[in-house]
C-alpha positions in Angstrom: -19.8 53.3 -15.0 -16.9 51.0 -14.6 -17.6 47.3 -15.4 -14.9 46.2 -13.0 -16.6 47.8 -10.0 -19.7 45.7 -10.6 -17.9 42.4 -10.6 -17.8 40.6 -7.2 -14.5 39.7 -5.6 -13.5 36.1 -5.6 -13.5 34.7 -2.1 -10.5 32.4 -1.6 -11.2 31.0 1.9 -11.6 27.3 2.9 -14.4 26.5 5.2 -13.0 24.0 7.8 -16.3 23.4 9.7 -17.2 20.2 7.7 -13.6 18.9 8.1 -13.8 19.6 11.9 -17.1 17.7 12.1 -15.6 14.7 10.4 -12.5 14.7 12.6 -14.6 14.8 15.8 -16.8 11.9 14.6 -13.7 9.8 13.9 -12.3 10.7 17.3 -15.5 9.5 19.0 -15.5 6.3 17.0 -11.9 5.5 17.9 -12.5 6.3 21.6 -15.4 3.8 21.6 -13.7 1.0 19.7 -10.2 1.1 21.2 -11.2 -0.5 24.6 -13.2 -3.1 22.7 -10.2 -4.0 20.6 -7.9 -4.2 23.6 -10.4 -6.2 25.6 -11.1 -8.8 22.9 -7.5 -9.4 21.7 -7.0 -12.3 24.0 -9.7 -15.0 24.1 -10.5 -16.5 27.4 -13.6 -18.6 28.4 -14.9 -16.5 31.2 -16.9 -18.1 34.1 -20.6 -17.3 34.4 -22.1 -15.4 37.3 -25.7 -14.7 38.2 -24.9 -11.4 39.9 -22.4 -10.0 37.4 -22.8 -6.4 36.5 -21.2 -4.5 33.7 -18.0 -2.5 34.5 -18.6 1.1 33.6 -15.0 2.2 33.8 -12.5 -0.4 32.5 -9.4 0.1 34.6 -6.2 1.0 32.8 -4.6 -2.3 33.9 -6.1 -5.3 32.2 -4.8 -8.7 33.4 -5.7 -11.8 31.5 -4.9 -15.4 32.8 -5.2 -18.0 30.1 -6.1 -21.7 30.7 -2.4 -22.6 30.5 -1.6 -20.1 33.4 0.1 -17.6 31.1 -0.4 -14.0 32.3 -0.9 -11.0 30.0 -0.8 -7.4 31.2 -2.5 -5.0 28.8 -2.0 -7.5 26.0 1.7 -8.3 26.6 2.8 -11.5 28.1 4.4 -11.0 31.5 6.1 -13.1 34.3 4.9 -12.7 37.8 7.9 -10.5 38.6 7.1 -8.3 35.5 3.5 -8.1 36.6 4.5 -6.9 40.1 6.8 -4.3 38.6 4.3 -3.0 36.1 1.5 -2.8 38.6 3.7 -1.1 41.2 4.9 1.5 38.6 1.4 2.3 37.5 0.1 2.5 41.0 3.0 4.8 41.9 1.8 7.2 39.2 -1.9 6.8 40.0 -2.8 5.5 43.5 -6.4 5.0 42.5 -5.6 2.9 39.4 -8.1 0.1 38.7 -7.4 -3.4 37.6 -9.6 -5.9 35.7 -8.7 -9.5 35.9 -10.1 -11.8 33.2 -9.4 -15.5 33.8 -10.3 -18.6 31.9 -12.7 -20.8 33.8 -10.2 -23.7 33.6 -7.4 -21.8 35.4 -6.2 -23.4 38.6 -7.3 -21.4 41.6 -3.7 -21.3 42.8 -2.8 -19.2 39.7 -5.6 -16.7 40.4 -4.6 -16.5 44.1 -1.0 -15.8 43.1 -2.2 -12.8 40.9 -4.5 -11.5 43.6 -1.7 -11.7 46.1 0.6 -9.7 43.8 -2.2 -7.0 43.4 -2.8 -6.9 47.2 0.9 -6.5 47.9 1.0 -3.7 45.4 -1.7 -1.9 47.2 -4.4 -2.2 44.5 -7.8 -1.2 46.0 -9.9 -1.0 42.9 -10.1 -4.6 41.6 -12.7 -6.1 39.3 -13.0 -9.7 38.2 -14.5 -10.3 34.7 -17.4 -12.7 34.3 -20.2 -13.2 31.8 -23.9 -13.2 32.9 -26.0 -16.3 32.6 -28.8 -16.2 30.2 
């Protein structure tokens, strides 16, 4: 009887199943937290509405109007002309693109109408206006 034949072979494999589980959990966490980070980067005092309902699908174009009238598109400051160009380019790639407009409650109505006019001229059909619920 040979002693070597009785010894077991050493298995030199790496089990990647736990690693894959960790990566998938991290991916899910980043998918959930990224829209929250983008949405909360600019602080505006949203108006209250009794009939506000949560937006299930945040559109890929997020427009924020601050109380000074400054416009931010997806977190970057933009002029009215740049807003028009960005919205038109995004709509050209995806005709059903959605837009979420968040406006401070102290913004002049004229500034909001200017933005809505630009969106209407660009052909945006899926428009949501952000508000907070009372209560």
